[in-house]
CHARMM-style PDB file with segment names, atoms N, HN, CA, C and O in Angstrom:
ATOM      1  N   MET     1      -0.675  -2.904  -5.987  1.00  0.00      PROA
ATOM      2  CA  MET     1       0.324  -2.484  -5.027  1.00  0.00      PROA
ATOM      3  C   MET     1       1.399  -3.555  -4.957  1.00  0.00      PROA
ATOM      4  O   MET     1       1.097  -4.746  -5.036  1.00  0.00      PROA
ATOM      5  N   SER     2       2.616  -3.154  -4.813  1.00  0.00      PROA
ATOM      6  HN  SER     2       2.862  -2.187  -4.748  1.00  0.00      PROA
ATOM      7  CA  SER     2       3.692  -4.121  -4.626  1.00  0.00      PROA
ATOM      8  C   SER     2       4.159  -4.064  -3.178  1.00  0.00      PROA
ATOM      9  O   SER     2       3.965  -3.065  -2.485  1.00  0.00      PROA
ATOM     10  N   CYS     3       4.781  -5.156  -2.734  1.00  0.00      PROA
ATOM     11  HN  CYS     3       4.939  -5.967  -3.297  1.00  0.00      PROA
ATOM     12  CA  CYS     3       5.269  -5.214  -1.365  1.00  0.00      PROA
ATOM     13  C   CYS     3       6.456  -6.161  -1.309  1.00  0.00      PROA
ATOM     14  O   CYS     3       6.744  -6.885  -2.262  1.00  0.00      PROA
ATOM     15  N   SER     4       7.127  -6.138  -0.188  1.00  0.00      PROA
ATOM     16  HN  SER     4       6.893  -5.550   0.586  1.00  0.00      PROA
ATOM     17  CA  SER     4       8.292  -6.965   0.030  1.00  0.00      PROA
ATOM     18  C   SER     4       7.864  -8.292   0.655  1.00  0.00      PROA
ATOM     19  O   SER     4       7.444  -8.333   1.812  1.00  0.00      PROA
ATOM     20  N   CYS     5       7.973  -9.377  -0.118  1.00  0.00      PROA
ATOM     21  HN  CYS     5       8.314  -9.343  -1.057  1.00  0.00      PROA
ATOM     22  CA  CYS     5       7.613 -10.678   0.432  1.00  0.00      PROA
ATOM     23  C   CYS     5       8.590 -11.737  -0.067  1.00  0.00      PROA
ATOM     24  O   CYS     5       9.125 -11.645  -1.172  1.00  0.00      PROA
ATOM     25  N   HSD     6       8.802 -12.719   0.756  1.00  0.00      PROA
ATOM     26  HN  HSD     6       8.368 -12.794   1.654  1.00  0.00      PROA
ATOM     27  CA  HSD     6       9.750 -13.802   0.473  1.00  0.00      PROA
ATOM     28  C   HSD     6       9.094 -15.091   0.944  1.00  0.00      PROA
ATOM     29  O   HSD     6       9.223 -15.466   2.110  1.00  0.00      PROA
ATOM     30  N   HSD     7       8.399 -15.765   0.053  1.00  0.00      PROA
ATOM     31  HN  HSD     7       8.294 -15.461  -0.894  1.00  0.00      PROA
ATOM     32  CA  HSD     7       7.644 -16.944   0.470  1.00  0.00      PROA
ATOM     33  C   HSD     7       8.518 -18.179   0.590  1.00  0.00      PROA
ATOM     34  O   HSD     7       9.289 -18.508  -0.311  1.00  0.00      PROA
ATOM     35  N   HSD     8       8.385 -18.846   1.705  1.00  0.00      PROA
ATOM     36  HN  HSD     8       7.759 -18.579   2.438  1.00  0.00      PROA
ATOM     37  CA  HSD     8       8.850 -20.219   1.848  1.00  0.00      PROA
ATOM     38  C   HSD     8       7.809 -21.010   2.639  1.00  0.00      PROA
ATOM     39  O   HSD     8       7.902 -22.231   2.766  1.00  0.00      PROA
ATOM     40  N   GLN     9       6.822 -20.296   3.165  1.00  0.00      PROA
ATOM     41  HN  GLN     9       6.746 -19.305   3.062  1.00  0.00      PROA
ATOM     42  CA  GLN     9       5.671 -20.913   3.818  1.00  0.00      PROA
ATOM     43  C   GLN     9       4.465 -20.036   3.511  1.00  0.00      PROA
ATOM     44  O   GLN     9       4.615 -18.855   3.197  1.00  0.00      PROA
ATOM     45  N   ALA    10       3.276 -20.608   3.600  1.00  0.00      PROA
ATOM     46  HN  ALA    10       3.153 -21.568   3.855  1.00  0.00      PROA
ATOM     47  CA  ALA    10       2.061 -19.829   3.356  1.00  0.00      PROA
ATOM     48  C   ALA    10       0.894 -20.455   4.101  1.00  0.00      PROA
ATOM     49  O   ALA    10       0.935 -21.624   4.484  1.00  0.00      PROA
ATOM     50  N   LEU    11      -0.136 -19.662   4.296  1.00  0.00      PROA
ATOM     51  HN  LEU    11      -0.169 -18.712   3.984  1.00  0.00      PROA
ATOM     52  CA  LEU    11      -1.358 -20.175   4.907  1.00  0.00      PROA
ATOM     53  C   LEU    11      -2.031 -21.153   3.962  1.00  0.00      PROA
ATOM     54  O   LEU    11      -2.010 -20.979   2.743  1.00  0.00      PROA
ATOM     55  N   GLY    12      -2.615 -22.163   4.531  1.00  0.00      PROA
ATOM     56  HN  GLY    12      -2.632 -22.305   5.521  1.00  0.00      PROA
ATOM     57  CA  GLY    12      -3.357 -23.139   3.744  1.00  0.00      PROA
ATOM     58  C   GLY    12      -4.832 -23.054   4.063  1.00  0.00      PROA
ATOM     59  O   GLY    12      -5.589 -22.381   3.363  1.00  0.00      PROA
ATOM     60  N   ARG    13      -5.238 -23.733   5.115  1.00  0.00      PROA
ATOM     61  HN  ARG    13      -4.623 -24.280   5.683  1.00  0.00      PROA
ATOM     62  CA  ARG    13      -6.637 -23.719   5.552  1.00  0.00      PROA
ATOM     63  C   ARG    13      -6.828 -22.615   6.584  1.00  0.00      PROA
ATOM     64  O   ARG    13      -5.994 -22.425   7.470  1.00  0.00      PROA
ATOM     65  N   LEU    14      -7.935 -21.891   6.458  1.00  0.00      PROA
ATOM     66  HN  LEU    14      -8.613 -22.045   5.738  1.00  0.00      PROA
ATOM     67  CA  LEU    14      -8.236 -20.816   7.391  1.00  0.00      PROA
ATOM     68  C   LEU    14      -9.247 -21.284   8.417  1.00  0.00      PROA
ATOM     69  O   LEU    14     -10.139 -22.073   8.105  1.00  0.00      PROA
ATOM     70  N   GLY    15      -9.109 -20.800   9.635  1.00  0.00      PROA
ATOM     71  HN  GLY    15      -8.384 -20.160   9.888  1.00  0.00      PROA
ATOM     72  CA  GLY    15     -10.054 -21.126  10.684  1.00  0.00      PROA
ATOM     73  C   GLY    15     -11.365 -20.373  10.512  1.00  0.00      PROA
ATOM     74  O   GLY    15     -11.478 -19.479   9.674  1.00  0.00      PROA
ATOM     75  N   GLU    16     -12.338 -20.743  11.307  1.00  0.00      PROA
ATOM     76  HN  GLU    16     -12.246 -21.469  11.988  1.00  0.00      PROA
ATOM     77  CA  GLU    16     -13.649 -20.109  11.266  1.00  0.00      PROA
ATOM     78  C   GLU    16     -13.513 -18.631  11.617  1.00  0.00      PROA
ATOM     79  O   GLU    16     -12.835 -18.275  12.581  1.00  0.00      PROA
ATOM     80  N   GLY    17     -14.152 -17.786  10.842  1.00  0.00      PROA
ATOM     81  HN  GLY    17     -14.703 -18.076  10.059  1.00  0.00      PROA
ATOM     82  CA  GLY    17     -14.137 -16.357  11.087  1.00  0.00      PROA
ATOM     83  C   GLY    17     -12.921 -15.635  10.540  1.00  0.00      PROA
ATOM     84  O   GLY    17     -12.812 -14.418  10.685  1.00  0.00      PROA
ATOM     85  N   VAL    18     -12.011 -16.353   9.919  1.00  0.00      PROA
ATOM     86  HN  VAL    18     -12.099 -17.342   9.801  1.00  0.00      PROA
ATOM     87  CA  VAL    18     -10.830 -15.739   9.319  1.00  0.00      PROA
ATOM     88  C   VAL    18     -11.097 -15.559   7.834  1.00  0.00      PROA
ATOM     89  O   VAL    18     -11.499 -16.500   7.149  1.00  0.00      PROA
ATOM     90  N   ARG    19     -10.873 -14.345   7.340  1.00  0.00      PROA
ATOM     91  HN  ARG    19     -10.547 -13.581   7.897  1.00  0.00      PROA
ATOM     92  CA  ARG    19     -11.128 -14.112   5.921  1.00  0.00      PROA
ATOM     93  C   ARG    19      -9.895 -13.532   5.244  1.00  0.00      PROA
ATOM     94  O   ARG    19      -9.137 -12.770   5.844  1.00  0.00      PROA
ATOM     95  N   VAL    20      -9.713 -13.901   4.004  1.00  0.00      PROA
ATOM     96  HN  VAL    20     -10.329 -14.520   3.516  1.00  0.00      PROA
ATOM     97  CA  VAL    20      -8.594 -13.424   3.199  1.00  0.00      PROA
ATOM     98  C   VAL    20      -8.866 -11.984   2.787  1.00  0.00      PROA
ATOM     99  O   VAL    20      -9.947 -11.662   2.293  1.00  0.00      PROA
ATOM    100  N   THR    21      -7.872 -11.120   2.997  1.00  0.00      PROA
ATOM    101  HN  THR    21      -6.994 -11.382   3.399  1.00  0.00      PROA
ATOM    102  CA  THR    21      -8.006  -9.719   2.606  1.00  0.00      PROA
ATOM    103  C   THR    21      -6.930  -9.285   1.622  1.00  0.00      PROA
ATOM    104  O   THR    21      -6.978  -8.167   1.110  1.00  0.00      PROA
ATOM    105  N   ALA    22      -5.958 -10.154   1.349  1.00  0.00      PROA
ATOM    106  HN  ALA    22      -5.918 -11.063   1.765  1.00  0.00      PROA
ATOM    107  CA  ALA    22      -4.922  -9.830   0.359  1.00  0.00      PROA
ATOM    108  C   ALA    22      -4.337 -11.125  -0.188  1.00  0.00      PROA
ATOM    109  O   ALA    22      -4.126 -12.089   0.548  1.00  0.00      PROA
ATOM    110  N   THR    23      -4.082 -11.130  -1.483  1.00  0.00      PROA
ATOM    111  HN  THR    23      -4.253 -10.347  -2.081  1.00  0.00      PROA
ATOM    112  CA  THR    23      -3.424 -12.269  -2.122  1.00  0.00      PROA
ATOM    113  C   THR    23      -2.364 -11.759  -3.094  1.00  0.00      PROA
ATOM    114  O   THR    23      -2.439 -10.637  -3.593  1.00  0.00      PROA
ATOM    115  N   ALA    24      -1.382 -12.609  -3.345  1.00  0.00      PROA
ATOM    116  HN  ALA    24      -1.320 -13.520  -2.939  1.00  0.00      PROA
ATOM    117  CA  ALA    24      -0.360 -12.322  -4.347  1.00  0.00      PROA
ATOM    118  C   ALA    24      -0.899 -12.706  -5.721  1.00  0.00      PROA
ATOM    119  O   ALA    24      -1.917 -13.389  -5.833  1.00  0.00      PROA
ATOM    120  N   ASP    25      -0.214 -12.266  -6.744  1.00  0.00      PROA
ATOM    121  HN  ASP    25       0.613 -11.712  -6.653  1.00  0.00      PROA
ATOM    122  CA  ASP    25      -0.626 -12.611  -8.113  1.00  0.00      PROA
ATOM    123  C   ASP    25      -0.691 -14.122  -8.329  1.00  0.00      PROA
ATOM    124  O   ASP    25      -1.474 -14.599  -9.152  1.00  0.00      PROA
ATOM    125  N   ASP    26       0.130 -14.877  -7.592  1.00  0.00      PROA
ATOM    126  HN  ASP    26       0.765 -14.489  -6.924  1.00  0.00      PROA
ATOM    127  CA  ASP    26       0.146 -16.337  -7.752  1.00  0.00      PROA
ATOM    128  C   ASP    26      -0.897 -17.037  -6.882  1.00  0.00      PROA
ATOM    129  O   ASP    26      -0.947 -18.266  -6.838  1.00  0.00      PROA
ATOM    130  N   GLY    27      -1.741 -16.247  -6.180  1.00  0.00      PROA
ATOM    131  HN  GLY    27      -1.701 -15.248  -6.216  1.00  0.00      PROA
ATOM    132  CA  GLY    27      -2.801 -16.815  -5.374  1.00  0.00      PROA
ATOM    133  C   GLY    27      -2.439 -17.080  -3.924  1.00  0.00      PROA
ATOM    134  O   GLY    27      -3.305 -17.456  -3.135  1.00  0.00      PROA
ATOM    135  N   VAL    28      -1.176 -16.893  -3.555  1.00  0.00      PROA
ATOM    136  HN  VAL    28      -0.472 -16.588  -4.197  1.00  0.00      PROA
ATOM    137  CA  VAL    28      -0.762 -17.105  -2.171  1.00  0.00      PROA
ATOM    138  C   VAL    28      -1.455 -16.066  -1.285  1.00  0.00      PROA
ATOM    139  O   VAL    28      -1.495 -14.882  -1.621  1.00  0.00      PROA
ATOM    140  N   ILE    29      -1.990 -16.513  -0.169  1.00  0.00      PROA
ATOM    141  HN  ILE    29      -1.957 -17.475   0.103  1.00  0.00      PROA
ATOM    142  CA  ILE    29      -2.651 -15.615   0.776  1.00  0.00      PROA
ATOM    143  C   ILE    29      -1.594 -14.725   1.422  1.00  0.00      PROA
ATOM    144  O   ILE    29      -0.621 -15.214   1.995  1.00  0.00      PROA
ATOM    145  N   GLU    30      -1.797 -13.420   1.323  1.00  0.00      PROA
ATOM    146  HN  GLU    30      -2.588 -13.023   0.858  1.00  0.00      PROA
ATOM    147  CA  GLU    30      -0.847 -12.450   1.869  1.00  0.00      PROA
ATOM    148  C   GLU    30      -1.382 -11.732   3.103  1.00  0.00      PROA
ATOM    149  O   GLU    30      -0.598 -11.229   3.909  1.00  0.00      PROA
ATOM    150  N   GLY    31      -2.694 -11.679   3.264  1.00  0.00      PROA
ATOM    151  HN  GLY    31      -3.330 -12.088   2.610  1.00  0.00      PROA
ATOM    152  CA  GLY    31      -3.259 -10.988   4.411  1.00  0.00      PROA
ATOM    153  C   GLY    31      -4.577 -11.597   4.819  1.00  0.00      PROA
ATOM    154  O   GLY    31      -5.366 -12.025   3.976  1.00  0.00      PROA
ATOM    155  N   VAL    32      -4.815 -11.635   6.131  1.00  0.00      PROA
ATOM    156  HN  VAL    32      -4.174 -11.288   6.816  1.00  0.00      PROA
ATOM    157  CA  VAL    32      -6.081 -12.128   6.667  1.00  0.00      PROA
ATOM    158  C   VAL    32      -6.544 -11.219   7.793  1.00  0.00      PROA
ATOM    159  O   VAL    32      -5.744 -10.534   8.430  1.00  0.00      PROA
ATOM    160  N   GLU    33      -7.846 -11.226   8.025  1.00  0.00      PROA
ATOM    161  HN  GLU    33      -8.496 -11.782   7.507  1.00  0.00      PROA
ATOM    162  CA  GLU    33      -8.443 -10.530   9.159  1.00  0.00      PROA
ATOM    163  C   GLU    33      -9.407 -11.490   9.846  1.00  0.00      PROA
ATOM    164  O   GLU    33      -9.910 -12.433   9.235  1.00  0.00      PROA
ATOM    165  N   VAL    34      -9.650 -11.232  11.119  1.00  0.00      PROA
ATOM    166  HN  VAL    34      -9.240 -10.466  11.615  1.00  0.00      PROA
ATOM    167  CA  VAL    34     -10.588 -12.042  11.890  1.00  0.00      PROA
ATOM    168  C   VAL    34     -11.868 -11.240  12.073  1.00  0.00      PROA
ATOM    169  O   VAL    34     -11.839 -10.113  12.566  1.00  0.00      PROA
ATOM    170  N   GLU    35     -12.982 -11.823  11.675  1.00  0.00      PROA
ATOM    171  HN  GLU    35     -13.006 -12.739  11.274  1.00  0.00      PROA
ATOM    172  CA  GLU    35     -14.274 -11.152  11.795  1.00  0.00      PROA
ATOM    173  C   GLU    35     -14.618 -10.931  13.265  1.00  0.00      PROA
ATOM    174  O   GLU    35     -14.443 -11.826  14.093  1.00  0.00      PROA
ATOM    175  N   GLY    36     -15.105  -9.744  13.581  1.00  0.00      PROA
ATOM    176  HN  GLY    36     -15.248  -9.018  12.909  1.00  0.00      PROA
ATOM    177  CA  GLY    36     -15.539  -9.440  14.937  1.00  0.00      PROA
ATOM    178  C   GLY    36     -14.424  -9.090  15.901  1.00  0.00      PROA
ATOM    179  O   GLY    36     -14.675  -8.946  17.098  1.00  0.00      PROA
ATOM    180  N   ALA    37     -13.205  -8.948  15.417  1.00  0.00      PROA
ATOM    181  HN  ALA    37     -13.001  -9.064  14.445  1.00  0.00      PROA
ATOM    182  CA  ALA    37     -12.068  -8.608  16.267  1.00  0.00      PROA
ATOM    183  C   ALA    37     -11.119  -7.695  15.507  1.00  0.00      PROA
ATOM    184  O   ALA    37     -11.115  -7.682  14.276  1.00  0.00      PROA
ATOM    185  N   TRP    38     -10.323  -6.941  16.231  1.00  0.00      PROA
ATOM    186  HN  TRP    38     -10.326  -6.951  17.231  1.00  0.00      PROA
ATOM    187  CA  TRP    38      -9.292  -6.154  15.554  1.00  0.00      PROA
ATOM    188  C   TRP    38      -8.065  -7.038  15.466  1.00  0.00      PROA
ATOM    189  O   TRP    38      -7.240  -7.078  16.380  1.00  0.00      PROA
ATOM    190  N   MET    39      -7.957  -7.742  14.355  1.00  0.00      PROA
ATOM    191  HN  MET    39      -8.627  -7.709  13.613  1.00  0.00      PROA
ATOM    192  CA  MET    39      -6.822  -8.621  14.124  1.00  0.00      PROA
ATOM    193  C   MET    39      -6.526  -8.643  12.642  1.00  0.00      PROA
ATOM    194  O   MET    39      -7.384  -8.969  11.822  1.00  0.00      PROA
ATOM    195  N   LEU    40      -5.310  -8.295  12.317  1.00  0.00      PROA
ATOM    196  HN  LEU    40      -4.613  -8.030  12.983  1.00  0.00      PROA
ATOM    197  CA  LEU    40      -4.836  -8.286  10.936  1.00  0.00      PROA
ATOM    198  C   LEU    40      -3.498  -8.994  10.907  1.00  0.00      PROA
ATOM    199  O   LEU    40      -2.627  -8.716  11.731  1.00  0.00      PROA
ATOM    200  N   ALA    41      -3.331  -9.894   9.980  1.00  0.00      PROA
ATOM    201  HN  ALA    41      -4.039 -10.120   9.311  1.00  0.00      PROA
ATOM    202  CA  ALA    41      -2.052 -10.583   9.808  1.00  0.00      PROA
ATOM    203  C   ALA    41      -1.629 -10.470   8.355  1.00  0.00      PROA
ATOM    204  O   ALA    41      -2.435 -10.675   7.448  1.00  0.00      PROA
ATOM    205  N   VAL    42      -0.366 -10.145   8.138  1.00  0.00      PROA
ATOM    206  HN  VAL    42       0.289  -9.979   8.875  1.00  0.00      PROA
ATOM    207  CA  VAL    42       0.154 -10.046   6.777  1.00  0.00      PROA
ATOM    208  C   VAL    42       1.362 -10.958   6.618  1.00  0.00      PROA
ATOM    209  O   VAL    42       2.117 -11.188   7.563  1.00  0.00      PROA
ATOM    210  N   GLN    43       1.526 -11.467   5.421  1.00  0.00      PROA
ATOM    211  HN  GLN    43       0.913 -11.280   4.654  1.00  0.00      PROA
ATOM    212  CA  GLN    43       2.632 -12.369   5.123  1.00  0.00      PROA
ATOM    213  C   GLN    43       3.806 -11.633   4.484  1.00  0.00      PROA
ATOM    214  O   GLN    43       4.892 -12.196   4.339  1.00  0.00      PROA
ATOM    215  N   TRP    44       3.590 -10.386   4.107  1.00  0.00      PROA
ATOM    216  HN  TRP    44       2.708  -9.929   4.225  1.00  0.00      PROA
ATOM    217  CA  TRP    44       4.693  -9.623   3.531  1.00  0.00      PROA
ATOM    218  C   TRP    44       5.408  -8.861   4.639  1.00  0.00      PROA
ATOM    219  O   TRP    44       5.079  -9.019   5.815  1.00  0.00      PROA
ATOM    220  N   HSD    45       6.376  -8.044   4.274  1.00  0.00      PROA
ATOM    221  HN  HSD    45       6.644  -7.916   3.319  1.00  0.00      PROA
ATOM    222  CA  HSD    45       7.205  -7.325   5.245  1.00  0.00      PROA
ATOM    223  C   HSD    45       7.018  -5.822   5.099  1.00  0.00      PROA
ATOM    224  O   HSD    45       7.829  -5.161   4.451  1.00  0.00      PROA
ATOM    225  N   PRO    46       5.949  -5.265   5.699  1.00  0.00      PROA
ATOM    226  CA  PRO    46       5.711  -3.827   5.565  1.00  0.00      PROA
ATOM    227  C   PRO    46       6.819  -2.993   6.193  1.00  0.00      PROA
ATOM    228  O   PRO    46       7.016  -1.841   5.806  1.00  0.00      PROA
ATOM    229  N   GLU    47       7.538  -3.551   7.145  1.00  0.00      PROA
ATOM    230  HN  GLU    47       7.378  -4.487   7.459  1.00  0.00      PROA
ATOM    231  CA  GLU    47       8.623  -2.794   7.784  1.00  0.00      PROA
ATOM    232  C   GLU    47       9.761  -2.480   6.816  1.00  0.00      PROA
ATOM    233  O   GLU    47      10.521  -1.536   7.034  1.00  0.00      PROA
ATOM    234  N   ASP    48       9.882  -3.267   5.749  1.00  0.00      PROA
ATOM    235  HN  ASP    48       9.265  -4.034   5.571  1.00  0.00      PROA
ATOM    236  CA  ASP    48      10.957  -3.031   4.772  1.00  0.00      PROA
ATOM    237  C   ASP    48      10.797  -1.702   4.045  1.00  0.00      PROA
ATOM    238  O   ASP    48      11.791  -1.073   3.681  1.00  0.00      PROA
ATOM    239  N   THR    49       9.559  -1.268   3.830  1.00  0.00      PROA
ATOM    240  HN  THR    49       8.752  -1.778   4.126  1.00  0.00      PROA
ATOM    241  CA  THR    49       9.338  -0.081   2.999  1.00  0.00      PROA
ATOM    242  C   THR    49       8.478   0.987   3.669  1.00  0.00      PROA
ATOM    243  O   THR    49       8.173   2.001   3.041  1.00  0.00      PROA
ATOM    244  N   ALA    50       8.079   0.790   4.919  1.00  0.00      PROA
ATOM    245  HN  ALA    50       8.327  -0.034   5.429  1.00  0.00      PROA
ATOM    246  CA  ALA    50       7.154   1.721   5.582  1.00  0.00      PROA
ATOM    247  C   ALA    50       7.671   3.153   5.615  1.00  0.00      PROA
ATOM    248  O   ALA    50       6.877   4.090   5.532  1.00  0.00      PROA
ATOM    249  N   ALA    51       8.955   3.343   5.733  1.00  0.00      PROA
ATOM    250  HN  ALA    51       9.601   2.582   5.800  1.00  0.00      PROA
ATOM    251  CA  ALA    51       9.506   4.700   5.822  1.00  0.00      PROA
ATOM    252  C   ALA    51       9.226   5.530   4.580  1.00  0.00      PROA
ATOM    253  O   ALA    51       9.101   6.752   4.668  1.00  0.00      PROA
ATOM    254  N   GLU    52       9.126   4.880   3.414  1.00  0.00      PROA
ATOM    255  HN  GLU    52       9.228   3.888   3.342  1.00  0.00      PROA
ATOM    256  CA  GLU    52       8.873   5.624   2.185  1.00  0.00      PROA
ATOM    257  C   GLU    52       7.585   5.218   1.457  1.00  0.00      PROA
ATOM    258  O   GLU    52       7.319   5.693   0.353  1.00  0.00      PROA
ATOM    259  N   ASP    53       6.799   4.352   2.069  1.00  0.00      PROA
ATOM    260  HN  ASP    53       7.015   3.967   2.966  1.00  0.00      PROA
ATOM    261  CA  ASP    53       5.581   3.842   1.428  1.00  0.00      PROA
ATOM    262  C   ASP    53       4.386   4.036   2.377  1.00  0.00      PROA
ATOM    263  O   ASP    53       4.170   3.211   3.265  1.00  0.00      PROA
ATOM    264  N   PRO    54       3.612   5.109   2.201  1.00  0.00      PROA
ATOM    265  CA  PRO    54       2.516   5.413   3.125  1.00  0.00      PROA
ATOM    266  C   PRO    54       1.526   4.269   3.365  1.00  0.00      PROA
ATOM    267  O   PRO    54       1.120   4.083   4.512  1.00  0.00      PROA
ATOM    268  N   PRO    55       1.112   3.493   2.361  1.00  0.00      PROA
ATOM    269  CA  PRO    55       0.190   2.388   2.660  1.00  0.00      PROA
ATOM    270  C   PRO    55       0.787   1.369   3.644  1.00  0.00      PROA
ATOM    271  O   PRO    55       0.067   0.824   4.480  1.00  0.00      PROA
ATOM    272  N   GLN    56       2.080   1.116   3.546  1.00  0.00      PROA
ATOM    273  HN  GLN    56       2.665   1.559   2.867  1.00  0.00      PROA
ATOM    274  CA  GLN    56       2.721   0.191   4.486  1.00  0.00      PROA
ATOM    275  C   GLN    56       2.787   0.815   5.884  1.00  0.00      PROA
ATOM    276  O   GLN    56       2.552   0.128   6.879  1.00  0.00      PROA
ATOM    277  N   GLN    57       3.104   2.103   5.965  1.00  0.00      PROA
ATOM    278  HN  GLN    57       3.294   2.661   5.157  1.00  0.00      PROA
ATOM    279  CA  GLN    57       3.175   2.780   7.254  1.00  0.00      PROA
ATOM    280  C   GLN    57       1.820   2.809   7.938  1.00  0.00      PROA
ATOM    281  O   GLN    57       1.748   2.748   9.165  1.00  0.00      PROA
ATOM    282  N   ARG    58       0.738   2.901   7.159  1.00  0.00      PROA
ATOM    283  HN  ARG    58       0.796   2.950   6.162  1.00  0.00      PROA
ATOM    284  CA  ARG    58      -0.602   2.932   7.758  1.00  0.00      PROA
ATOM    285  C   ARG    58      -0.921   1.664   8.548  1.00  0.00      PROA
ATOM    286  O   ARG    58      -1.713   1.715   9.489  1.00  0.00      PROA
ATOM    287  N   LEU    59      -0.323   0.535   8.187  1.00  0.00      PROA
ATOM    288  HN  LEU    59       0.320   0.494   7.423  1.00  0.00      PROA
ATOM    289  CA  LEU    59      -0.518  -0.684   8.984  1.00  0.00      PROA
ATOM    290  C   LEU    59      -0.002  -0.482  10.404  1.00  0.00      PROA
ATOM    291  O   LEU    59      -0.665  -0.867  11.368  1.00  0.00      PROA
ATOM    292  N   PHE    60       1.163   0.113  10.537  1.00  0.00      PROA
ATOM    293  HN  PHE    60       1.701   0.426   9.754  1.00  0.00      PROA
ATOM    294  CA  PHE    60       1.740   0.361  11.858  1.00  0.00      PROA
ATOM    295  C   PHE    60       0.970   1.444  12.598  1.00  0.00      PROA
ATOM    296  O   PHE    60       0.753   1.352  13.806  1.00  0.00      PROA
ATOM    297  N   ASP    61       0.559   2.475  11.859  1.00  0.00      PROA
ATOM    298  HN  ASP    61       0.735   2.550  10.878  1.00  0.00      PROA
ATOM    299  CA  ASP    61      -0.228   3.546  12.483  1.00  0.00      PROA
ATOM    300  C   ASP    61      -1.537   3.008  13.048  1.00  0.00      PROA
ATOM    301  O   ASP    61      -1.953   3.398  14.139  1.00  0.00      PROA
ATOM    302  N   ALA    62      -2.185   2.118  12.310  1.00  0.00      PROA
ATOM    303  HN  ALA    62      -1.848   1.801  11.424  1.00  0.00      PROA
ATOM    304  CA  ALA    62      -3.446   1.533  12.777  1.00  0.00      PROA
ATOM    305  C   ALA    62      -3.222   0.696  14.028  1.00  0.00      PROA
ATOM    306  O   ALA    62      -4.040   0.728  14.947  1.00  0.00      PROA
ATOM    307  N   LEU    63      -2.137  -0.045  14.074  1.00  0.00      PROA
ATOM    308  HN  LEU    63      -1.473  -0.071  13.328  1.00  0.00      PROA
ATOM    309  CA  LEU    63      -1.822  -0.849  15.253  1.00  0.00      PROA
ATOM    310  C   LEU    63      -1.615   0.043  16.478  1.00  0.00      PROA
ATOM    311  O   LEU    63      -2.136  -0.243  17.556  1.00  0.00      PROA
ATOM    312  N   VAL    64      -0.854   1.120  16.308  1.00  0.00      PROA
ATOM    313  HN  VAL    64      -0.431   1.352  15.432  1.00  0.00      PROA
ATOM    314  CA  VAL    64      -0.601   2.032  17.427  1.00  0.00      PROA
ATOM    315  C   VAL    64      -1.901   2.694  17.877  1.00  0.00      PROA
ATOM    316  O   VAL    64      -2.149   2.820  19.076  1.00  0.00      PROA
ATOM    317  N   THR    65      -2.720   3.110  16.939  1.00  0.00      PROA
ATOM    318  HN  THR    65      -2.519   3.008  15.965  1.00  0.00      PROA
ATOM    319  CA  THR    65      -3.999   3.724  17.285  1.00  0.00      PROA
ATOM    320  C   THR    65      -4.884   2.771  18.081  1.00  0.00      PROA
ATOM    321  O   THR    65      -5.490   3.163  19.078  1.00  0.00      PROA
ATOM    322  N   GLU    66      -4.955   1.525  17.638  1.00  0.00      PROA
ATOM    323  HN  GLU    66      -4.463   1.207  16.828  1.00  0.00      PROA
ATOM    324  CA  GLU    66      -5.755   0.528  18.344  1.00  0.00      PROA
ATOM    325  C   GLU    66      -5.194   0.248  19.732  1.00  0.00      PROA
ATOM    326  O   GLU    66      -5.952   0.122  20.693  1.00  0.00      PROA
ATOM    327  N   ALA    67      -3.882   0.151  19.841  1.00  0.00      PROA
ATOM    328  HN  ALA    67      -3.266   0.254  19.060  1.00  0.00      PROA
ATOM    329  CA  ALA    67      -3.265  -0.111  21.144  1.00  0.00      PROA
ATOM    330  C   ALA    67      -3.538   1.041  22.114  1.00  0.00      PROA
ATOM    331  O   ALA    67      -3.830   0.813  23.288  1.00  0.00      PROA
ATOM    332  N   ARG    68      -3.442   2.259  21.627  1.00  0.00      PROA
ATOM    333  HN  ARG    68      -3.204   2.444  20.673  1.00  0.00      PROA
ATOM    334  CA  ARG    68      -3.723   3.421  22.486  1.00  0.00      PROA
ATOM    335  C   ARG    68      -5.170   3.430  22.947  1.00  0.00      PROA
ATOM    336  O   ARG    68      -5.455   3.786  24.090  1.00  0.00      PROA
ATOM    337  N   ALA    69      -6.076   3.047  22.081  1.00  0.00      PROA
ATOM    338  HN  ALA    69      -5.845   2.758  21.152  1.00  0.00      PROA
ATOM    339  CA  ALA    69      -7.504   3.038  22.417  1.00  0.00      PROA
ATOM    340  C   ALA    69      -7.805   2.004  23.496  1.00  0.00      PROA
ATOM    341  O   ALA    69      -8.765   2.160  24.251  1.00  0.00      PROA
ATOM    342  N   ARG    70      -7.012   0.972  23.573  1.00  0.00      PROA
ATOM    343  HN  ARG    70      -6.233   0.846  22.960  1.00  0.00      PROA
ATOM    344  CA  ARG    70      -7.236  -0.096  24.556  1.00  0.00      PROA
ATOM    345  C   ARG    70      -6.511   0.155  25.858  1.00  0.00      PROA
ATOM    346  O   ARG    70      -6.790  -0.519  26.849  1.00  0.00      PROA
ATOM    347  N   HSD    71      -5.600   1.092  25.890  1.00  0.00      PROA
ATOM    348  HN  HSD    71      -5.374   1.640  25.084  1.00  0.00      PROA
ATOM    349  CA  HSD    71      -4.788   1.345  27.084  1.00  0.00      PROA
ATOM    350  C   HSD    71      -5.553   2.060  28.157  1.00  0.00      PROA
ATOM    351  OT1 HSD    71      -5.004   2.342  29.223  1.00  0.00      PROA
TER     352      HSD     71
END
């Protein structure tokens, strides 16, 4: 999958319970999740292509679904 990313900073050391879920071809960490919590962080820009790229839009849909469930 390709995505819109512009690296000038990147994650280095991860805290306890944080796991890598996406990397770039060059090994840069692009996505992480926290074990035992609903937390996802991405280093790319899904908002750039979400309107025409369903996998990117699903990130926003999942966030809205989770927020509604907690409301």
